[in-house]
C-alpha positions as CSV (number, residue, x, y, z in Angstrom):
1,M,49.6,204.0,-2.7
2,S,46.6,202.4,-4.9
3,R,46.3,198.8,-5.8
4,E,46.9,199.7,-9.3
5,N,50.2,201.3,-8.5
6,W,51.1,198.2,-6.4
7,I,50.0,195.9,-9.8
8,G,52.0,198.2,-12.0
9,L,55.3,198.1,-9.8
10,L,54.7,194.3,-8.8
11,P,56.9,192.8,-11.6
12,F,60.1,194.9,-10.9
13,Y,59.6,194.0,-7.2
14,L,59.7,190.3,-7.6
15,L,62.6,191.5,-10.6
16,V,64.3,192.9,-7.4
17,V,63.8,189.7,-5.0
18,V,65.1,187.4,-7.8
19,L,68.0,189.9,-8.5
20,L,69.0,189.9,-4.7
21,L,68.5,185.8,-4.1
22,G,70.0,185.0,-7.6
23,A,73.3,187.0,-6.3
24,A,73.3,185.1,-3.2
25,Q,72.8,181.7,-4.2
26,L,74.0,181.3,-7.7
27,G,76.5,184.2,-7.4
28,S,77.0,187.3,-9.7
29,D,78.4,185.7,-12.6
30,A,75.7,183.5,-12.9
31,V,72.6,186.4,-12.6
32,T,75.2,188.0,-14.9
33,A,74.7,185.3,-17.5
34,I,70.9,185.1,-16.9
35,A,70.8,188.8,-17.5
36,D,72.7,188.5,-20.6
37,A,70.7,186.0,-22.1
38,Q,67.2,188.2,-22.1
39,P,65.9,189.1,-25.5
40,V,66.3,192.7,-26.0
41,R,63.8,194.6,-24.9
42,S,63.7,197.9,-27.2
43,N,65.8,199.5,-29.6
44,H,66.8,202.3,-27.3
45,T,70.1,202.1,-25.2
46,I,69.2,203.3,-21.6
47,I,72.4,205.6,-20.9
48,I,72.6,205.8,-16.9
49,D,74.5,209.0,-15.7
50,A,75.5,208.8,-11.9
51,G,76.0,212.9,-11.8
52,H,79.5,214.0,-10.8
53,G,82.3,211.8,-9.6
54,G,86.0,211.9,-9.0
55,V,87.1,215.6,-8.5
56,D,83.7,216.8,-8.5
57,G,82.0,215.2,-5.4
58,G,78.8,217.4,-5.9
59,A,76.7,218.6,-2.9
60,T,77.7,216.7,0.7
61,S,74.7,215.3,2.9
62,C,73.9,216.3,6.6
63,T,75.9,213.4,7.6
64,G,79.0,214.0,5.4
65,V,78.1,211.5,2.6
66,L,79.1,212.8,-0.8
67,E,76.1,213.0,-3.6
68,S,78.7,211.4,-6.2
69,Q,78.9,208.4,-3.6
70,L,74.8,207.8,-3.7
71,N,74.5,208.9,-7.4
72,L,76.7,206.1,-8.0
73,Q,75.0,203.3,-5.5
74,I,71.8,204.1,-7.2
75,A,72.9,204.4,-10.9
76,L,74.7,200.9,-10.6
77,R,71.3,199.2,-9.1
78,L,69.3,200.6,-11.6
79,D,71.6,199.0,-14.3
80,D,71.4,195.7,-12.9
81,L,67.6,196.2,-12.5
82,L,67.5,197.4,-16.2
83,H,69.8,194.8,-17.4
84,L,67.9,192.2,-16.0
85,L,64.8,193.3,-17.5
86,G,66.5,192.9,-21.1
87,Y,67.0,196.5,-21.6
88,R,70.4,197.5,-23.6
89,T,72.2,200.0,-21.0
90,L,75.5,202.0,-21.1
91,M,76.9,203.4,-17.6
92,I,78.8,206.7,-18.0
93,R,80.7,205.8,-14.7
94,R,81.1,202.8,-12.7
95,D,83.7,203.6,-10.2
96,D,84.5,207.4,-8.5
97,I,86.0,209.0,-11.6
98,S,85.4,212.3,-13.4
99,V,85.1,211.3,-17.4
100,Y,87.3,214.4,-18.4
101,T,89.7,214.3,-21.0
102,E,91.3,217.6,-20.9
103,G,91.7,220.4,-18.1
104,E,94.4,221.3,-15.6
105,T,92.8,223.3,-12.8
106,I,89.6,221.2,-11.2
107,A,87.3,223.9,-12.9
108,Q,88.6,223.0,-16.5
109,K,87.8,219.3,-15.7
110,K,84.7,219.8,-14.6
111,I,83.5,221.6,-17.8
112,S,85.7,218.9,-19.9
113,D,83.5,216.4,-17.8
114,L,80.1,217.7,-18.5
115,K,80.9,217.9,-22.5
116,E,82.4,214.4,-22.8
117,R,78.6,213.3,-20.9
118,V,76.9,215.3,-23.8
119,R,79.2,214.0,-26.1
120,I,78.6,210.5,-25.1
121,V,74.8,210.8,-24.8
122,N,74.8,212.6,-28.4
123,T,76.5,209.5,-30.2
124,T,74.4,206.8,-29.0
125,E,71.9,205.8,-31.3
126,N,68.3,205.8,-29.7
127,A,69.8,207.2,-26.4
128,V,67.3,207.9,-23.6
129,L,69.9,209.5,-20.9
130,I,68.7,209.0,-16.8
131,S,70.8,211.3,-14.8
132,I,70.9,210.9,-11.2
133,H,71.5,213.3,-8.9
134,Q,70.5,214.8,-5.2
135,N,69.5,217.8,-3.9
136,T,69.6,220.1,-1.0
137,F,68.6,223.2,0.3
138,S,69.4,225.8,3.8
139,D,66.3,224.8,4.9
140,N,66.1,221.2,6.1
141,R,62.2,221.0,6.0
142,Y,62.1,220.2,2.3
143,G,62.1,216.7,0.6
144,G,60.9,215.2,-2.2
145,A,62.1,213.8,-5.5
146,Q,62.1,215.8,-8.6
147,V,62.1,215.0,-12.4
148,F,63.8,217.4,-15.2
149,Y,63.7,217.1,-18.3
150,A,65.6,217.9,-21.8
151,N,64.2,220.0,-24.4
152,T,62.2,217.3,-26.3
153,E,58.8,216.1,-26.2
154,Q,59.6,212.7,-25.8
155,S,61.7,214.0,-22.7
156,R,58.7,216.0,-20.9
157,E,56.7,212.8,-21.5
158,L,59.3,210.5,-19.7
159,A,59.4,213.0,-16.6
160,Q,56.0,213.5,-16.3
161,I,55.7,209.7,-16.1
162,L,58.2,208.9,-13.8
163,Q,57.4,212.4,-11.5
164,E,53.8,211.0,-11.3
165,S,55.1,207.6,-10.1
166,I,57.3,208.8,-7.4
167,V,54.3,210.9,-6.4
168,T,52.2,207.9,-5.9
169,T,54.6,205.4,-4.9
170,V,57.7,207.0,-3.2
171,N,56.5,210.4,-1.8
172,S,53.2,210.4,-1.1
173,G,51.5,213.3,-1.0
174,S,54.3,215.2,-2.6
175,N,53.2,218.4,-4.8
176,R,56.0,218.5,-6.6
177,R,55.8,218.5,-10.4
178,C,58.3,218.2,-13.3
179,K,59.8,221.1,-14.7
180,K,62.1,221.7,-18.0
181,A,65.8,222.1,-16.9
182,E,66.7,225.5,-17.1
183,G,70.2,226.3,-16.7
184,V,71.8,222.6,-16.8
185,Y,74.3,222.2,-18.9
186,L,74.1,218.3,-20.0
187,M,70.2,218.8,-20.6
188,K,70.4,221.9,-22.8
189,Q,73.0,220.7,-25.1
190,I,71.8,217.0,-25.4
191,E,69.8,216.2,-28.6
192,K,67.9,213.0,-27.1
193,T,65.5,212.2,-24.7
194,G,67.0,212.6,-21.5
195,I,65.7,213.5,-17.8
196,L,67.6,214.6,-14.1
197,I,66.2,212.9,-11.3
198,E,66.9,214.8,-7.9
199,C,66.3,211.6,-5.8
200,G,65.7,213.5,-2.5
201,F,67.2,216.4,-0.5
202,L,70.9,215.6,1.6
203,S,70.0,218.1,3.7
204,N,67.1,216.6,5.2
205,P,68.0,214.2,8.3
206,T,64.9,211.7,7.4
207,E,65.2,211.8,3.8
208,E,69.4,211.3,3.4
209,A,68.6,208.4,6.0
210,L,66.4,206.8,3.5
211,L,68.4,207.8,0.4
212,R,71.4,205.8,2.1
213,S,69.5,202.7,2.7
214,D,70.0,199.7,0.4
215,A,65.6,199.0,0.6
216,Y,64.8,202.7,-0.4
217,Q,67.6,203.1,-3.5
218,M,65.9,199.3,-5.1
219,K,62.6,201.0,-4.5
220,L,63.5,204.2,-6.4
221,C,65.3,202.2,-8.7
222,C,61.9,200.0,-9.4
223,V,60.2,203.2,-10.1
224,I,62.2,204.4,-12.6
225,A,63.2,201.2,-14.2
226,S,58.6,201.1,-14.4
227,A,58.8,204.4,-15.9
228,I,61.0,203.4,-18.4
229,S,59.2,200.4,-19.5
230,N,55.8,202.4,-19.8
231,F,57.9,204.9,-22.1
232,T,59.6,202.7,-24.1
233,D,56.9,200.3,-24.7
234,K,54.9,203.3,-26.1
235,A,57.9,204.9,-28.1
C-alpha cells in the first residue's frame, strides 16, 4: 500500500480504535451518545443495505455460512463507523429478516422484498445507497471485491472511487474494475446514487476466512467509509 493511501485511511483506522476501545471502557450506550453528539457531516442520508435476509439467505460459503449473515455483520459495522463520523444513516435491516410486505410463496416474498428496498431508497431525500453483498463462483480460485453502480453519473463516480481504493488497500494487485450493474433489479430501479459491493468470493477458502474475521470486516468498512467521505465532500 502506498504512503498516500495509508495517510488517507489513517483517520478511519483511528476511529475504529476509538469505537472499539470506547465500547469496551465506556459501554455501547456511551459510544452511541458520543456519536449522536457529532454534527451532521453531510446533507446525504447513507442507506446501508445488508443484502438478502430472512427467507432469502443468499449464497452459502464453502464453510456453510450464509451470505445474508456476513452482509449484515459488515453492514452493522459500517453503520457504526459512519455514525461515529457524523453521517446520517438508514439501515434497511438490522436483523436476519426480509423486508417484504406481501406474498405467499418464497418467490413472491423475494420480489416484494426487492420492491420495498427500492421504495425506501427512492423515497429518502438525498439518498446514497450502499448495498453489501458477497460473490461466489464454481471455480474457487477466483477472489477479490468488485463494485457495481446504478444508472447515474454520481453512482459511477462513487463506484470508481471505492474500487480504486479497494485495489490499492485491500486487494493489492487485483485487476477488477467497477462496472455498471446490468440485470440487477435494485440497481436498475433506484433513482438515486447507489452502488452494490461484492465484498469477496465465498467460494474462495482463503477469502471466505477473511470475510468472516472481525479485523477484515473493519478494514473493508474503513475503505468504504473513506470512499463515501471523498465522494460526499465533492458532491
